N, C-alpha and C positions, 0 to 999 in steps of 0.2 A: 504493500500500500504506500502510495506517495503522499506524504504529509506536507510537502513543500507547497507554498501558495505564493504566486507572483502577484505583487501589489502594484497596480497601475494607478497613479494619481493624475487624472487628466485636467485638474483645475476646472475652468469654465469651458464646457464643450457642448456643441449642438446635440440635441437629443437623438435625432435620426442617425447621425454619424456614430454615436456611441452604441445605439441599438444594433447597427450593422456589425460593429466589432464584437458585441456580445454574441450575435448569431454565428459569426465566424468561429469564435472560440468554442461555443456550444457544439457546433456541427463537427469540429475537429475531434472533440472528445468522443462523440457518438461514433465517429468513423473508426477511431482507434479501438473502441470497445467492440465494434462489429468485426474488425479485422482480428482481434484477439480470440474471438470465438472460432475462427477458421484456421488457426495456426498454433503450433506449440511454442513459438517464440513470442512471449508476452511483452507488450510495450506498456510502460507506465502511462497513466493518463495524467495530464497536467491540471492544475487548479489555479484559478485567477480570481483576484478580488479587485474590481474597478471601483475607485472612489472618484466622485465627480460632482460638479455643480452644473446645472443647465440654465440657459436663457429661459425666460418664461414659457412654459409648455404645459398643456393638460393632456393626460393620457387616460384612455378608457379601456378597462380590461374586458376579457371575454364575457364576463357576467354583467357588464356595465349597461346602464340605461342612458341613451343619448339625451333624454330630457333632463338628466342631472347636470348637464351643461346649460346654464341659465341665460347665456348670451348668444347673439347671432355671430355668423362668420365676420360680418362687417365690424362688429364690436370687438371681436377677437383681434382683428388687425389694429384697431385703434389703441388697444392696450398693449400691443406688441407681443402677443402670445400666439402660439400654434396649438394644434390639437391632433392627436393620433389615436386611432384604434389599434390596440396592441394585443399580444398573445399571452399575457399573464392573467392570473386570476384576479378577482376583485372588480371594483367599480371605478369611478373616476377619481383622479387625484391631480394635484398640482405639483410641478417641479419648477424651481427658480433659484436665482442667486441667493446665497445665504442658507441653502438647504443642503445638507450632506446626503447625497444619494450613493448607495452602495449596491453593486451588482456582483455577488459571488457566483462565479461560473465554476462550480465544483463537481467532481465525481464523488458523490456521497459514499460510494463503496470504498473510498480512501479514508472515510471517517466513521459514519454510521448510517445504516439504511433505514431511516425513519423520517418521513417528511414532517410529521407533527413535531417531533423533537427538533428538527431543523428550524422550523418557524419559531418554536418556543425559545430556542437558543439565541436566535437573532434578537428576539424581544428581550431576553435576559441581558444580553450585551448592552443594549440601549438603557435598560433599567439601571445597570451598574454605572454607566456613564453619567446618567442623571443624578444618581446618588452621590457621585463625586462632587457635584455642585450643590448638594443639599436639596435636590428636587426629588420628590417621591413619585417615581413612575410606576404604573400598575397596569395589569391586564384588565380587560373588560369582558365579562362572560359573553361568549358567542360572537365576539368581534376581535379581529386580528389587530396587531399594532400595540402601541404603548400609549397610555392615557394618564392624565392628571385628574385626580378626584373622580374616577369613573362612575361611582354610584351616587353622585350628588347632582344637584341642579346646575352646578358649574363645571360639569364634565367637559374636558377638552382634550383633543388628540394632539400628540406631539410627534408621533412617528407612525407612518403608514407602512404596511407590508403587502407585497404582492409578488408571487413567484410563478415560474413555470418549471416543470420537471418532466424529464423523459428518461427512462432507464437509469434512474438515480442521478441524472445530470441536471443541475439547476441553472437558472438564469433569472434576470430581473432581481428584485430584492427589497430594499428598504429605503425610506426617505425620512430623514430626521431634520426637523426644523431647528436650525441653530440661530440664525439672524434673519430668517426669511421675512419678506414683506407679506404679511398675512392678509392684506386686502385682496389679493388675488383669489383667496378662497371664497370671497363673497360672491363670486360668479359661478359657483358650482354647489352641489350638495356633496360635500367631501365623503368619498367612499360610500355614497348613497345613504348616509346616516343623517337624518333630519334632527334638528333641535339640539345639536351638540356642537361645541365650538372647536377651534384649533388654537394652538399656542406654539411658542418657541422657547428655546433655552434662554435667549436674551430677554424675552418678555417675562418669563417666570422670575428671572434674576433682577428684573428692572435695570438691566445693564445697558449703558450707553457707549462705553468704551469696548468695542467688539473687534479691535484690530487683529488680535491673535486668537480669538475664540474658535474659529473654524479650524485652524491649524491644530489647536489643542485637542479639539474633539476628534479630529481625524486620527491623531496619535493614540488617543485613548481607545478608539474603536479597534485599531490594529492590535493593540496590546491585549484587549479583552478577547478579540476574535481568536488570536493565537492561543490564548489560555483555554478558552472554552472548546475549541476544535482540536487542540493539541497540534496546531499547525506551526510550520516553520516558515516565517514570512521572508520574502525576498523582494525588495523594492526594485522596480524596473521603470524604464522610460516608456513613453507612448510609442516610440519607434520600435520597441520590442514586441508590441502587441501582435503583429502579424506573423511572428515566428515562434510564439510560445507553444 
C-alpha cells in the first residue's frame, strides 16, 4: 500500500481547469488498478491532495436542484460568478477566494475501504482545525459537513463536503470557509438546506487581520490529514500534476 500523498497547492485557480486535473489524476489511478488486475507485476497507485482557492463559482452536484440557484444567468455575470453541473454528490454550493477547497484524489485501498469513514475523517480534520482556534465545530445529524451550533436556531455551516468515488478512488472533497465573502451564499440555498446560515473562521473569530490565516489553515489541514490517514505528504508544484 502506498501511503505517500502528493500535495499540490494551486493558490487561486479556475474551477474548470482544476476539475480537469482532478479527472486526469482520477482516471490514471483507475487505469493502473485495471491494469493490475491483468498482470502479476503490480504498480502502486498514487495519491494526490489538491489545495486551492477558486474565483467565484457555484457548483451543482448530481443530486442538486437547479432552482436552488436563486439568480439568473445575467445576474451571475454581473456578480462575476460561473456555475457548473458536476459529478459529485450533494446539492449546490459556492467556491470563492478566501475558501480553502481540498480535493483528495486517493486510492482508499492504500488507507481504508470505507466511504462513510472517509467522509467522517475529513469532517474530523476540519473539527480539529476549528478547535485550534477555539471554535466548536460539530456534525449535524443527517447532513454532511461541519457546523457551528447545529441544533440551535443559529445553526450555521462552515465546511461543505461532496465527493465522488469509483472502485475506492475518490475525487472532489471539501470547502472550508476561512475568509470567504459570505454574501455570495445569499444567491443560493446552500447544499439545499433552507433556514440555516453559513459562516467562516474569520467571522467566528471576528478577525480583521487575515493576512496569514489561509496559509495557517492550509498547514494545519496537511498536518491533520497526514495524522488521520497515516499519510506521508510530499509537496509538489503544479507543473508536476500531469506526471504524478
